[in-house]
C-alpha angles and dihedrals in degrees: 000000000000134000123214089185102070152323116293126222114202119193117180111207095183130016132019123274128210107210122191120197137168086264096053142274131317132191108213114189124190112287093033126098131221126201119201113192123229113281097015116132114231144166126207121205135165113260114253108275093025111116099184141007136194132186148111137290122198126184123200116208101181112060126327139291107266135184107266118238116269091241127194095333091061117186090013090059122137093239100053111161092229088069093060121093131202129211119278108247111258140146137191120219099191135139107217142131108274131178113204118200121199133181118219122172090347093304125114122230132177136201131189118230133186095217142041115278088221095072092110117125121184138173141183120232 
């Protein structure tokens, strides 16, 4: 899935989610939040051993989700950058039938592919 309309905020209330993106994998337990930027392809699955999950999804259409300022409590702020995690690098080189759904201007579209959308490998240097 991907959304060209806005960033998505995913907040599991119960259960743990395994989220795959073009940037890698993330484990998102209940009580954590996950932000998927506009246009990024992702897949959400239940973590192995998790039988059910419940939570919230919020999409912002005007601008992007940003880290809030630290405010008057400074380094002890509740949005300290050291508390944010990024995906673990990962890719999937697999030939398989794949249906990709995307949302553009509040309309859903789909496309069939013959390979995983997570076959992106990048490096720095």
